[in-house]
Structures are given as structure tokens and as C-alpha cells.
N, CA, C and O atoms as a MOPAC input file, in Angstrom:
PM7 MOZYME 1SCF
protein

 N      0.83600 1    -1.17800 1     0.00000 1
 C      0.00000 1     0.00000 1     0.00000 1
 C      0.88200 1     1.24200 1     0.00000 1
 O      1.88900 1     1.28700 1     0.70700 1
 N      0.51800 1     2.23900 1    -0.77700 1
 C      1.27800 1     3.48100 1    -0.86200 1
 C      1.12700 1     4.28000 1     0.42600 1
 O      0.09100 1     4.22900 1     1.08900 1
 N      2.17100 1     5.01500 1     0.76300 1
 C      2.16500 1     5.85000 1     1.95500 1
 C      1.59600 1     7.22200 1     1.60900 1
 O      1.89300 1     7.76600 1     0.54500 1
 N      0.78500 1     7.78300 1     2.49600 1
 C      0.17800 1     9.08200 1     2.25600 1
 C      1.23200 1    10.18100 1     2.29900 1
 O      2.13800 1    10.15200 1     3.13200 1
 N      1.10800 1    11.14700 1     1.39900 1
 C      1.98800 1    12.30800 1     1.37300 1
 C      1.47900 1    13.43500 1     2.26000 1
 O      2.19500 1    14.40700 1     2.50200 1
 N      0.25000 1    13.31300 1     2.74400 1
 C     -0.34400 1    14.33700 1     3.60200 1
 C      0.34700 1    14.28500 1     4.96100 1
 O      0.45000 1    13.22500 1     5.57700 1
 N      0.82100 1    15.44700 1     5.42100 1
 C      1.48100 1    15.52800 1     6.72700 1
 C      0.93800 1    16.74400 1     7.47600 1
 O      0.10900 1    17.48000 1     6.94300 1
 N      1.39600 1    16.95500 1     8.69600 1
 C      0.92400 1    18.09200 1     9.49700 1
 C      1.21900 1    19.43400 1     8.84700 1
 O      0.52100 1    20.41300 1     9.11400 1
 N      2.23700 1    19.49900 1     8.00100 1
 C      2.60800 1    20.75600 1     7.34800 1
 C      1.97600 1    20.93800 1     5.97600 1
 O      2.23800 1    21.93800 1     5.30700 1
 N      1.14200 1    19.98600 1     5.54100 1
 C      0.41700 1    20.13100 1     4.27800 1
 C     -0.72700 1    21.11300 1     4.50000 1
 O     -1.54200 1    20.93100 1     5.40500 1
 N     -0.78400 1    22.14000 1     3.68500 1
 C     -1.86000 1    23.12000 1     3.78600 1
 C     -2.93900 1    22.78300 1     2.77000 1
 O     -2.64300 1    22.32900 1     1.66400 1
 N     -4.20000 1    23.00800 1     3.15500 1
 C     -5.30700 1    22.72200 1     2.24600 1
 C     -6.29100 1    23.88700 1     2.23600 1
 O     -6.44700 1    24.60600 1     3.22300 1
 N     -6.94500 1    24.05000 1     1.09500 1
 C     -8.03800 1    25.00700 1     0.93800 1
 C     -9.15200 1    24.29300 1     0.18600 1
 O     -8.89500 1    23.38900 1    -0.61000 1
 N    -10.37600 1    24.69800 1     0.43900 1
 C    -11.52300 1    24.09700 1    -0.23900 1
 C    -12.43600 1    25.19600 1    -0.76900 1
 O    -12.40500 1    26.33200 1    -0.29700 1
 N    -13.24500 1    24.83700 1    -1.75400 1
 C    -14.13600 1    25.79900 1    -2.38900 1
 C    -15.20400 1    26.31900 1    -1.43500 1
 O    -15.57400 1    27.49100 1    -1.50000 1
 N    -15.69800 1    25.46600 1    -0.55800 1
 C    -16.78900 1    25.84900 1     0.33100 1
 C    -16.96100 1    24.78300 1     1.40600 1
 O    -16.38900 1    23.69600 1     1.32500 1
 N    -17.76000 1    25.11700 1     2.41100 1
 C    -18.13800 1    24.16600 1     3.46000 1
 C    -19.65300 1    24.25900 1     3.61500 1
 O    -20.21000 1    25.35400 1     3.68400 1
 N    -20.30700 1    23.11700 1     3.66800 1
 C    -21.76400 1    23.06300 1     3.75000 1
 C    -22.29400 1    23.97200 1     4.85100 1
 O    -21.93000 1    23.81700 1     6.01700 1
 N    -23.14200 1    24.91100 1     4.48900 1
 C    -23.76700 1    25.85600 1     5.41400 1
 C    -22.76400 1    26.58800 1     6.29200 1
 O    -23.11400 1    27.08100 1     7.36500 1
 N    -21.50500 1    26.66100 1     5.83400 1
 C    -20.41400 1    27.29400 1     6.59700 1
 C    -20.21400 1    26.65300 1     7.97100 1
 O    -19.69600 1    27.29400 1     8.88400 1
 N    -20.61600 1    25.41600 1     8.11700 1
 C    -20.51200 1    24.68100 1     9.38200 1
 C    -19.14300 1    24.00500 1     9.47000 1
 O    -19.04000 1    22.78100 1     9.38000 1
 N    -18.09800 1    24.80800 1     9.64600 1
 C    -16.72000 1    24.32300 1     9.63300 1
 C    -16.46900 1    23.30600 1    10.74600 1
 O    -15.73100 1    22.34300 1    10.53600 1
 N    -17.06400 1    23.49800 1    11.91900 1
 C    -16.84000 1    22.56500 1    13.03500 1
 C    -17.41700 1    21.18700 1    12.75700 1
 O    -16.93700 1    20.19300 1    13.30100 1
 N    -18.43300 1    21.11700 1    11.92100 1
 C    -19.07600 1    19.84100 1    11.61600 1
 C    -18.61200 1    19.24300 1    10.28800 1
 O    -18.51500 1    18.02200 1    10.16400 1
 N    -18.32200 1    20.10000 1     9.28200 1
 C    -18.03500 1    19.61300 1     7.93400 1
 C    -16.75400 1    20.17900 1     7.33300 1
 O    -16.55400 1    20.05300 1     6.12500 1
 N    -15.88800 1    20.79000 1     8.11600 1
 C    -14.71000 1    21.48800 1     7.60000 1
 C    -13.67200 1    20.59100 1     6.94500 1
 O    -13.73000 1    19.36400 1     7.03000 1
 N    -12.71900 1    21.24600 1     6.28800 1
 C    -11.67900 1    20.54200 1     5.53400 1
 C    -10.81300 1    19.65100 1     6.40200 1
 O    -10.21700 1    18.70300 1     5.89100 1
 N    -10.72100 1    19.92200 1     7.70100 1
 C     -9.88000 1    19.10100 1     8.58300 1
 C    -10.34400 1    17.64600 1     8.62000 1
 O     -9.57800 1    16.75800 1     8.99600 1
 N    -11.58900 1    17.40200 1     8.23300 1
 C    -12.12500 1    16.04500 1     8.25800 1
 C    -11.76900 1    15.22500 1     7.01600 1
 O    -12.07200 1    14.03300 1     6.95900 1
 N    -11.12500 1    15.85100 1     6.01400 1
 C    -10.73400 1    15.10600 1     4.81000 1
 C     -9.67300 1    14.06000 1     5.11400 1
 O     -9.64600 1    12.99800 1     4.49200 1
 N     -8.80200 1    14.35700 1     6.06500 1
 C     -7.63000 1    13.50500 1     6.28700 1
 C     -7.54300 1    12.97200 1     7.71200 1
 O     -6.45500 1    12.61400 1     8.16300 1
 N     -8.65800 1    12.91100 1     8.42900 1
 C     -8.60600 1    12.48800 1     9.83700 1
 C     -8.72900 1    10.97300 1    10.02400 1
 O     -8.68300 1    10.49300 1    11.15600 1
 N     -8.88300 1    10.22000 1     8.94800 1
 C     -8.96800 1     8.74800 1     8.98000 1
 C    -10.14100 1     8.22600 1     9.79500 1
 O    -10.11300 1     7.08200 1    10.24900 1
 N    -11.16900 1     9.04200 1     9.98600 1
 C    -12.36200 1     8.63400 1    10.72200 1
 C    -13.49500 1     8.41000 1     9.71800 1
 O    -13.89900 1     9.34300 1     9.02500 1
 N    -14.00300 1     7.19500 1     9.63600 1
 C    -15.08000 1     6.85600 1     8.69200 1
 C    -16.37100 1     7.62800 1     8.98500 1
 O    -17.24300 1     7.71700 1     8.12000 1
 N    -16.50300 1     8.18100 1    10.18500 1
 C    -17.73000 1     8.88200 1    10.57900 1
 C    -17.71700 1    10.36900 1    10.22400 1
 O    -18.73700 1    11.04200 1    10.37400 1
 N    -16.57500 1    10.89500 1     9.75400 1
 C    -16.49400 1    12.31600 1     9.43500 1
 C    -16.05400 1    12.51000 1     7.98800 1
 O    -15.47100 1    11.61300 1     7.37900 1
 N    -16.34100 1    13.69100 1     7.44700 1
 C    -15.89300 1    14.02900 1     6.10400 1
 C    -16.03700 1    15.52300 1     5.88000 1
 O    -16.77100 1    16.20200 1     6.59800 1
 N    -15.32400 1    16.03400 1     4.86800 1
 C    -15.55000 1    17.39800 1     4.41900 1
 C    -16.79600 1    17.37900 1     3.55100 1
 O    -16.93200 1    16.52000 1     2.68100 1
 N    -17.70500 1    18.31600 1     3.77900 1
 C    -18.87300 1    18.47600 1     2.92600 1
 C    -18.81300 1    19.85900 1     2.30000 1
 O    -18.74200 1    20.86800 1     3.00100 1
 N    -18.84200 1    19.89500 1     0.97300 1
 C    -18.87800 1    21.18600 1     0.29700 1
 C    -20.29300 1    21.72700 1     0.31200 1
 O    -21.25000 1    20.98700 1     0.54100 1
 N    -20.41900 1    23.00600 1     0.07100 1
 C    -21.72700 1    23.60100 1    -0.09900 1
 C    -22.27400 1    23.15200 1    -1.44500 1
 O    -21.55600 1    22.51300 1    -2.21400 1
 N    -23.50400 1    23.46200 1    -1.74200 1
 C    -24.07600 1    23.07200 1    -3.01900 1
 C    -23.47700 1    23.90900 1    -4.14000 1
 O    -23.02900 1    25.03500 1    -3.92000 1
 N    -23.47500 1    23.36200 1    -5.31100 1
 C    -22.94700 1    24.05200 1    -6.48400 1
 C    -22.25000 1    23.06100 1    -7.38100 1
 O    -21.68600 1    22.07400 1    -6.90800 1
 N    -22.28400 1    23.32100 1    -8.67600 1
 C    -21.74700 1    22.36400 1    -9.63700 1
 C    -20.23700 1    22.21200 1    -9.53500 1
 O    -19.73300 1    21.09000 1    -9.58000 1
 N    -19.50600 1    23.30800 1    -9.39900 1
 C    -18.04200 1    23.22400 1    -9.37900 1
 C    -17.51200 1    23.38500 1    -7.96000 1
 O    -17.78900 1    24.38300 1    -7.29500 1
 N    -16.75900 1    22.40900 1    -7.50700 1
 C    -16.11900 1    22.43600 1    -6.20000 1
 C    -14.64400 1    22.12400 1    -6.40600 1
 O    -14.26800 1    21.61800 1    -7.46300 1
 N    -13.79200 1    22.41700 1    -5.41000 1
 C    -12.37100 1    22.14500 1    -5.57500 1
 C    -11.67900 1    22.00200 1    -4.23000 1
 O    -12.17400 1    22.43700 1    -3.19100 1
 N    -10.51200 1    21.37200 1    -4.29700 1
 C     -9.61300 1    21.20800 1    -3.15800 1
 C     -8.21800 1    21.59500 1    -3.64900 1
 O     -7.81800 1    21.20200 1    -4.74500 1
 N     -7.48100 1    22.35700 1    -2.85400 1
 C     -6.09500 1    22.70300 1    -3.14000 1
 C     -5.23200 1    22.14700 1    -2.01100 1
 O     -5.54900 1    22.32200 1    -0.83500 1
 N     -4.15200 1    21.48300 1    -2.37100 1
 C     -3.17700 1    20.98600 1    -1.39800 1
 C     -1.83100 1    21.63100 1    -1.69500 1
 O     -1.39700 1    21.68400 1    -2.84500 1
 N     -1.17800 1    22.11600 1    -0.65200 1
 C      0.16300 1    22.68100 1    -0.79600 1
 C      1.08500 1    21.94000 1     0.16500 1
 O      0.88700 1    21.95600 1     1.38000 1
 N      2.09200 1    21.29400 1    -0.40500 1
 C      3.02700 1    20.49800 1     0.37700 1
 C      4.23100 1    21.34000 1     0.77700 1
 O      4.60400 1    22.26000 1     0.04900 1
 N      4.85000 1    21.04200 1     1.92600 1
 C      5.99900 1    21.83300 1     2.37700 1
 C      7.24600 1    21.64400 1     1.51200 1
 O      8.14400 1    22.48600 1     1.52700 1
 N      7.30400 1    20.55300 1     0.76300 1
 C      8.41700 1    20.30100 1    -0.14900 1
 C      7.85100 1    19.60500 1    -1.38300 1
 O      6.74700 1    19.06500 1    -1.32500 1
 N      8.57700 1    19.60600 1    -2.49100 1
 C      8.07700 1    18.93500 1    -3.70100 1
 C      7.83100 1    17.44600 1    -3.44600 1
 O      8.58800 1    16.78700 1    -2.73300 1
 N      6.76000 1    16.93700 1    -4.04400 1
 C      6.40300 1    15.52600 1    -3.91100 1
 C      6.13300 1    14.94700 1    -5.29100 1
 O      5.76600 1    15.67100 1    -6.21700 1
 N      6.31300 1    13.65100 1    -5.42200 1
 C      5.95000 1    12.93700 1    -6.63600 1
 C      4.77100 1    12.03900 1    -6.28500 1
 O      4.88500 1    11.15700 1    -5.43400 1
 N      3.66100 1    12.26400 1    -6.92800 1
 C      2.44100 1    11.50600 1    -6.64900 1
 C      2.38200 1    10.31000 1    -7.58700 1
 O      2.51500 1    10.45900 1    -8.80200 1
 N      2.18300 1     9.12500 1    -7.02100 1
 C      2.08600 1     7.93000 1    -7.84500 1
 C      0.64200 1     7.46800 1    -8.00800 1
 O      0.33000 1     6.75800 1    -8.96400 1
 N     -0.24200 1     7.85800 1    -7.09200 1
 C     -1.65600 1     7.51400 1    -7.23400 1
 C     -2.48500 1     8.45500 1    -6.37100 1
 O     -1.97100 1     9.09400 1    -5.45300 1
 N     -3.76500 1     8.53000 1    -6.68100 1
 C     -4.70500 1     9.34300 1    -5.91300 1
 C     -5.79300 1     8.42500 1    -5.39200 1
 O     -6.44900 1     7.72300 1    -6.16200 1
 N     -5.97900 1     8.43300 1    -4.09000 1
 C     -7.05200 1     7.65500 1    -3.46500 1
 C     -8.07600 1     8.63200 1    -2.92900 1
 O     -7.72400 1     9.57100 1    -2.21500 1
 N     -9.33100 1     8.42600 1    -3.26100 1
 C    -10.37500 1     9.31300 1    -2.78100 1
 C    -11.63900 1     8.53500 1    -2.50400 1
 O    -11.83600 1     7.42300 1    -2.99300 1
 N    -12.48500 1     9.14900 1    -1.70900 1
 C    -13.75200 1     8.52600 1    -1.35800 1
 C    -14.80800 1     9.62200 1    -1.28800 1
 O    -14.68200 1    10.56500 1    -0.50800 1
 N    -15.84300 1     9.49500 1    -2.10200 1
 C    -16.98300 1    10.39400 1    -2.06000 1
 C    -18.09800 1     9.70700 1    -1.28300 1
 O    -18.11200 1     8.48300 1    -1.15900 1
 N    -19.02900 1    10.49300 1    -0.76200 1
 C    -20.23400 1     9.90200 1    -0.20600 1
 C    -21.06600 1     9.39300 1    -1.36900 1
 O    -21.17300 1    10.07200 1    -2.39100 1
 N    -21.65400 1     8.21700 1    -1.23700 1
 C    -22.50900 1     7.70400 1    -2.29400 1
 C    -23.60800 1     8.69600 1    -2.61700 1
 O    -24.26900 1     9.21400 1    -1.71700 1
 N    -23.80700 1     8.96400 1    -3.90900 1
 C    -24.82100 1     9.91900 1    -4.33400 1
 C    -24.30900 1    11.33800 1    -4.45400 1
 O    -25.00200 1    12.20000 1    -4.99400 1
 N    -23.10100 1    11.60100 1    -3.95900 1
 C    -22.53900 1    12.94500 1    -4.01000 1
 C    -21.15400 1    12.93900 1    -4.64600 1
 O    -20.29800 1    13.74700 1    -4.28500 1
 N    -20.94000 1    12.05200 1    -5.56800 1
 C    -19.63600 1    11.91400 1    -6.21800 1
 C    -19.46100 1    12.95400 1    -7.30300 1
 O    -20.41300 1    13.33000 1    -7.98700 1
 N    -18.22000 1    13.41600 1    -7.45400 1
 C    -17.91700 1    14.25700 1    -8.60400 1
 C    -18.09400 1    13.42300 1    -9.86500 1
 O    -17.70800 1    12.25500 1    -9.89600 1
 N    -18.67700 1    14.01400 1   -10.90500 1
 C    -18.87600 1    13.22400 1   -12.13000 1
 C    -17.70100 1    13.34200 1   -13.07900 1
 O    -17.40900 1    12.40300 1   -13.81900 1
 N    -17.02200 1    14.48100 1   -13.07300 1
 C    -15.79100 1    14.61300 1   -13.85700 1
 C    -14.79100 1    15.37600 1   -12.99700 1
 O    -15.10400 1    16.43500 1   -12.45300 1
 N    -13.60500 1    14.83300 1   -12.88200 1
 C    -12.58200 1    15.40600 1   -12.01900 1
 C    -11.29100 1    15.55500 1   -12.79700 1
 O    -11.09200 1    14.90500 1   -13.82300 1
 N    -10.42700 1    16.40400 1   -12.30900 1
 C     -9.10700 1    16.53400 1   -12.90800 1
 C     -8.12000 1    16.81900 1   -11.78900 1
 O     -8.48800 1    17.26100 1   -10.70100 1
 N     -6.88700 1    16.55900 1   -12.08300 1
 C     -5.80900 1    16.89200 1   -11.16700 1
 C     -4.82500 1    17.75900 1   -11.91800 1
 O     -4.38400 1    17.41200 1   -13.01400 1
 N     -4.48200 1    18.88900 1   -11.32400 1
 C     -3.48300 1    19.79500 1   -11.86900 1
 C     -2.42200 1    19.99700 1   -10.80000 1
 O     -2.72200 1    19.92400 1    -9.60900 1
 N     -1.19200 1    20.24900 1   -11.21000 1
 C     -0.12300 1    20.45600 1   -10.24400 1
 C      0.87000 1    21.47300 1   -10.74300 1
 O      0.93100 1    21.77800 1   -11.93400 1
 N      1.65700 1    21.99900 1    -9.80600 1
 C      2.71300 1    22.94000 1   -10.17900 1
 C      3.83400 1    22.88500 1    -9.16100 1
 O      3.62300 1    22.52500 1    -8.00300 1
 N      5.02500 1    23.24400 1    -9.60500 1
 C      6.11900 1    23.48900 1    -8.67800 1
 C      5.85300 1    24.86700 1    -8.07100 1
 O      4.95200 1    25.57400 1    -8.52100 1
 N      6.60900 1    25.24600 1    -7.07800 1
 C      6.39000 1    26.54900 1    -6.44800 1
 C      6.45200 1    27.66100 1    -7.48600 1
 O      7.35300 1    27.70500 1    -8.32300 1
 N      5.46900 1    28.56200 1    -7.41100 1
 C      5.40200 1    29.76700 1    -8.23400 1
 C      5.40800 1    29.49400 1    -9.73300 1
 O      5.90000 1    30.31800 1   -10.50300 1
 N      4.88100 1    28.37400 1   -10.15500 1
 C      4.71900 1    28.07800 1   -11.57800 1
 C      3.23300 1    27.93800 1   -11.88000 1
 O      2.41700 1    27.77500 1   -10.97300 1
 N      2.89200 1    28.00500 1   -13.16900 1
 C      1.51100 1    27.79500 1   -13.58000 1
 C      1.13800 1    26.33800 1   -13.39600 1
 O      1.98400 1    25.44800 1   -13.49300 1
 N     -0.14100 1    26.10400 1   -13.13000 1
 C     -0.63700 1    24.73400 1   -12.99600 1
 C     -0.49300 1    23.98300 1   -14.31100 1
 O     -0.70700 1    24.54700 1   -15.38400 1
 N     -0.12900 1    22.70800 1   -14.22200 1
 C     -0.03800 1    21.82400 1   -15.38200 1
 C     -1.08100 1    20.72900 1   -15.22800 1
 O     -1.27100 1    20.17900 1   -14.14300 1
 N     -1.74700 1    20.42500 1   -16.31900 1
 C     -2.73400 1    19.34700 1   -16.31100 1
 C     -2.01700 1    18.01800 1   -16.10700 1
 O     -1.03300 1    17.72700 1   -16.78700 1
 N     -2.50500 1    17.22000 1   -15.17800 1
 C     -1.93500 1    15.89100 1   -14.95000 1
 C     -2.85400 1    14.82800 1   -15.52500 1
 O     -2.41200 1    13.98800 1   -16.30800 1
 N     -4.14100 1    14.85200 1   -15.14500 1
 C     -5.04300 1    13.81000 1   -15.61000 1
 C     -6.50100 1    14.20100 1   -15.35600 1
 O     -6.80600 1    14.89300 1   -14.38500 1
 N     -7.39300 1    13.75300 1   -16.23700 1
 C     -8.84100 1    13.77800 1   -16.00200 1
 C     -9.22400 1    12.39400 1   -15.52600 1
 O     -8.63600 1    11.40400 1   -15.95900 1
 N    -10.19800 1    12.31200 1   -14.64500 1
 C    -10.67700 1    11.00100 1   -14.21200 1
 C    -12.13600 1    11.09400 1   -13.79900 1
 O    -12.66200 1    12.18200 1   -13.56700 1
 N    -12.77600 1     9.94400 1   -13.71200 1
 C    -14.22000 1     9.86600 1   -13.52500 1
 C    -14.51300 1     8.85400 1   -12.42200 1
 O    -14.60900 1     7.65700 1   -12.69400 1
 N    -14.65600 1     9.31800 1   -11.18100 1
 C    -14.86700 1     8.38300 1   -10.06800 1
 C    -16.22800 1     7.70400 1   -10.13700 1
 O    -17.17200 1     8.21400 1   -10.74000 1
 N    -16.30100 1     6.54800 1    -9.50600 1
 C    -17.56600 1     5.84300 1    -9.39100 1
 C    -18.41300 1     6.52400 1    -8.33000 1
 O    -17.88100 1     7.07700 1    -7.36800 1
 N    -19.73800 1     6.48800 1    -8.50100 1
 C    -20.65300 1     7.12200 1    -7.56100 1
 C    -21.02800 1     6.11900 1    -6.47100 1
 O    -22.13000 1     5.57000 1    -6.46100 1
 N    -20.09500 1     5.89500 1    -5.56400 1
 C    -20.36200 1     5.00300 1    -4.44100 1
 C    -19.57600 1     5.48400 1    -3.22800 1
 O    -18.85900 1     6.48100 1    -3.30500 1
 N    -19.70500 1     4.79900 1    -2.14300 1
 C    -19.07800 1     5.20000 1    -0.88700 1
 C    -17.80500 1     4.40400 1    -0.62300 1
 O    -17.42900 1     4.20200 1     0.53200 1
 N    -17.13900 1     3.95100 1    -1.68100 1
 C    -15.94200 1     3.11900 1    -1.53000 1
 C    -14.67800 1     3.93800 1    -1.78400 1
 O    -14.68300 1     4.88900 1    -2.56500 1
 N    -13.59800 1     3.54800 1    -1.11000 1
 C    -12.29600 1     4.13500 1    -1.38500 1
 C    -11.88700 1     3.72600 1    -2.79200 1
 O    -11.96400 1     2.55000 1    -3.15000 1
 N    -11.44800 1     4.70100 1    -3.59400 1
 C    -11.11200 1     4.44000 1    -4.98500 1
 C     -9.69000 1     4.88100 1    -5.27000 1
 O     -9.25100 1     5.92600 1    -4.78900 1
 N     -8.97600 1     4.09600 1    -6.04400 1
 C     -7.70000 1     4.53200 1    -6.59500 1
 C     -8.03300 1     5.02700 1    -7.98400 1
 O     -8.30200 1     4.23200 1    -8.88400 1
 N     -8.01600 1     6.33900 1    -8.16400 1
 C     -8.53100 1     6.92400 1    -9.39300 1
 C     -7.57300 1     6.83200 1   -10.56200 1
 O     -8.01400 1     6.78700 1   -11.71100 1
 N     -6.29200 1     6.80200 1   -10.30700 1
 C     -5.34700 1     6.67000 1   -11.39900 1
 C     -3.97100 1     6.43000 1   -10.81100 1
 O     -3.74200 1     6.62700 1    -9.61700 1
 N     -3.08000 1     6.01000 1   -11.65300 1
 C     -1.68200 1     5.93100 1   -11.28900 1
 C     -0.95600 1     6.89700 1   -12.20600 1
 O     -0.91200 1     6.69000 1   -13.41900 1
 N     -0.38600 1     7.94900 1   -11.63900 1
 C      0.10300 1     9.07800 1   -12.42500 1
 C      1.30700 1     8.75900 1   -13.28900 1
 O      1.56500 1     9.48000 1   -14.25200 1
 N      2.03800 1     7.73000 1   -12.99000 1
 C      3.25300 1     7.42600 1   -13.75900 1
 C      2.95500 1     7.38400 1   -15.25100 1
 O      3.75200 1     7.87500 1   -16.05000 1
 N      1.82700 1     6.81000 1   -15.63700 1
 C      1.51000 1     6.67100 1   -17.05100 1
 C      1.10600 1     7.99200 1   -17.70400 1
 O      0.99300 1     8.04400 1   -18.92900 1
 N      0.88400 1     9.06000 1   -16.93700 1
 C      0.40600 1    10.30500 1   -17.50400 1
 C      1.50200 1    11.34100 1   -17.71600 1
 O      1.25000 1    12.35200 1   -18.37200 1
 N      2.68500 1    11.13900 1   -17.20000 1
 C      3.75600 1    12.09700 1   -17.40500 1
 C      4.23600 1    12.03600 1   -18.84900 1
 O      4.17600 1    10.98700 1   -19.48900 1
 N      4.70900 1    13.16400 1   -19.35200 1
 C      5.06500 1    13.25800 1   -20.77100 1
 C      6.23200 1    12.35800 1   -21.15200 1
 O      6.28100 1    11.85900 1   -22.27600 1
 N      7.15500 1    12.14600 1   -20.25100 1
 C      8.29800 1    11.29400 1   -20.54900 1
 C      8.62200 1    10.43800 1   -19.32700 1
 O      8.85600 1    10.97800 1   -18.24600 1
 N      8.64100 1     9.12500 1   -19.47900 1
 C      8.91800 1     8.27200 1   -18.32700 1
 C     10.29500 1     8.52400 1   -17.72200 1
 O     10.52200 1     8.20000 1   -16.55700 1
 N     11.21500 1     9.09500 1   -18.49100 1
 C     12.55300 1     9.32800 1   -17.96100 1
 C     12.62500 1    10.59200 1   -17.10300 1
 O     13.60800 1    10.79600 1   -16.39000 1
 N     11.59100 1    11.44600 1   -17.16200 1
 C     11.57100 1    12.67900 1   -16.37800 1
 C     10.74100 1    12.44200 1   -15.11600 1
 O      9.57600 1    12.05200 1   -15.19100 1
 N     11.34800 1    12.68000 1   -13.97400 1
 C     10.60800 1    12.56300 1   -12.71400 1
 C     10.01600 1    13.93200 1   -12.41600 1
 O     10.74700 1    14.89300 1   -12.18000 1
 N      8.70300 1    14.01800 1   -12.42700 1
 C      8.02500 1    15.28200 1   -12.21500 1
 C      7.59600 1    15.38200 1   -10.76300 1
 O      6.96300 1    14.47000 1   -10.23000 1
 N      7.94100 1    16.49300 1   -10.12400 1
 C      7.52900 1    16.71200 1    -8.73500 1
 C      6.73000 1    18.00400 1    -8.65900 1
 O      6.92000 1    18.91300 1    -9.46700 1
 N      5.85000 1    18.07400 1    -7.69800 1
 C      4.96400 1    19.21000 1    -7.53300 1
 C      4.91400 1    19.62300 1    -6.06800 1
 O      5.15800 1    18.81400 1    -5.17300 1
 N      4.59500 1    20.88900 1    -5.83700 1
 C      4.35600 1    21.40600 1    -4.49000 1
 C      2.88200 1    21.72900 1    -4.28400 1
 O      2.37500 1    21.63200 1    -3.16700 1
 N      2.19500 1    22.11300 1    -5.35400 1
 C      0.79500 1    22.52300 1    -5.28000 1
 C     -0.04800 1    21.58300 1    -6.13600 1
 O      0.34900 1    21.21600 1    -7.24200 1
 N     -1.20900 1    21.20000 1    -5.62200 1
 C     -2.16300 1    20.41200 1    -6.38600 1
 C     -3.51700 1    21.08400 1    -6.33400 1
 O     -3.95600 1    21.53600 1    -5.27600 1
 N     -4.17700 1    21.15000 1    -7.47600 1
 C     -5.51600 1    21.71300 1    -7.59500 1
 C     -6.40600 1    20.60300 1    -8.11700 1
 O     -6.10900 1    19.99100 1    -9.14300 1
 N     -7.48900 1    20.34500 1    -7.41700 1
 C     -8.37300 1    19.22900 1    -7.70900 1
 C     -9.79800 1    19.75600 1    -7.88000 1
 O    -10.58100 1    19.72100 1    -6.93100 1
 N    -10.15200 1    20.25000 1    -9.09100 1
 C    -11.52700 1    20.69900 1    -9.32600 1
 C    -12.40400 1    19.53100 1    -9.77200 1
 O    -11.94000 1    18.61700 1   -10.45400 1
 N    -13.66700 1    19.57300 1    -9.38000 1
 C    -14.58000 1    18.52600 1    -9.82200 1
 C    -15.97700 1    19.08800 1    -9.98400 1
 O    -16.37300 1    20.02600 1    -9.29300 1
 N    -16.71500 1    18.50000 1   -10.90600 1
 C    -18.09000 1    18.91200 1   -11.17000 1
 C    -19.03800 1    17.89800 1   -10.54200 1
 O    -18.90900 1    16.68900 1   -10.73400 1
 N    -19.98100 1    18.42500 1    -9.79400 1
 C    -20.96000 1    17.56600 1    -9.14000 1
 C    -22.10400 1    17.27400 1   -10.11700 1
 O    -22.30400 1    18.01800 1   -11.07700 1
 N    -22.84900 1    16.20100 1    -9.87600 1
 C    -24.00900 1    15.91200 1   -10.73200 1
 C    -24.98300 1    17.09100 1   -10.73500 1
 O    -25.11600 1    17.79200 1    -9.73200 1
 N    -25.64900 1    17.30400 1   -11.84300 1
 C    -26.54400 1    18.45700 1   -11.96800 1
 C    -27.63600 1    18.47300 1   -10.92100 1
 O    -28.03200 1    19.55400 1   -10.48500 1
 N    -28.13700 1    17.33800 1   -10.49900 1
 C    -29.21400 1    17.31700 1    -9.51400 1
 C    -28.74700 1    17.78700 1    -8.15100 1
 O    -29.58100 1    18.07600 1    -7.29300 1
 N    -27.44700 1    17.87300 1    -7.91800 1
 C    -26.91400 1    18.28700 1    -6.62400 1
 C    -26.80000 1    19.81000 1    -6.53700 1
 O    -26.60800 1    20.35000 1    -5.44800 1
 N    -26.91500 1    20.50000 1    -7.65800 1
 C    -26.76600 1    21.95600 1    -7.66600 1
 C    -27.85300 1    22.63600 1    -6.87100 1
 O    -28.98600 1    22.15700 1    -6.81300 1
 N    -27.50300 1    23.77300 1    -6.24800 1
 C    -28.45900 1    24.53100 1    -5.44800 1
 C    -29.29900 1    25.44900 1    -6.26700 1
 O    -30.15100 1    26.15300 1    -5.72600 1

């Protein structure tokens, strides 16, 4: 199993929090390893998560879990080194269920297998199903 790159010094930002109820649904619940908690975004078609790592990292896979019925229908991952423009890494389409998913393995998406690409910033925008919009 791959080791998580998320650490105490990883900074995160999110598009919104459901009803601004940060104590109940805030971003801190994305990585707390508690099956009973989660980040809940507010309603709206486009939502996003930004992760900023304290040092450059090489991502080999992305594991995510949506609540069943509230899955992003089209997602993408973009990344950048410090103070550079975001680069497209991959589009992916998660299943609409409550299971942990390995959405992709990034090694196959880099432009050249001989180049090791590292990033400090990740931007993860996703579109929610139309019926979920407010």
C-alpha cells in the first residue's frame, strides 16, 4: 500500500463548506482517517480542493472517497512546482459510491517516463451531478 503524502505541514483550501458549518463539515475532516467524518462542500456544480506540500512531492496515485450519491462526475488533477503555472496531470471519472477508490496511477500520464516530475501545489476541481446543484 502506498504511503500518504499528507502531513501536518500540508496546507489545504476548499471551495466551500456546507452551510459554513466548519466545526461539523470542515476541511480538517478530509484527512482524519475517521469513517464517521468528512468534508462536505456547499451546493454548487463546481467544487475544488487545493493541497500545498511543504516540499516537492511525486504523486504515484490518488485515493479518494466520495459519499454515495454525491460523487464528482468529472474530475481533474493539476499540479505545479512553487510559483509556476498549474499543469494538467489527468482527467478522471470516479464511481458514484461510498468506496475508497484509486482513481489513477500518475506514472503513465507524465510526458516522458525518464523525467521525474515533482509538484508542491495540487488543484483538484470537480463537477458535481446536476441534480446536486443549489
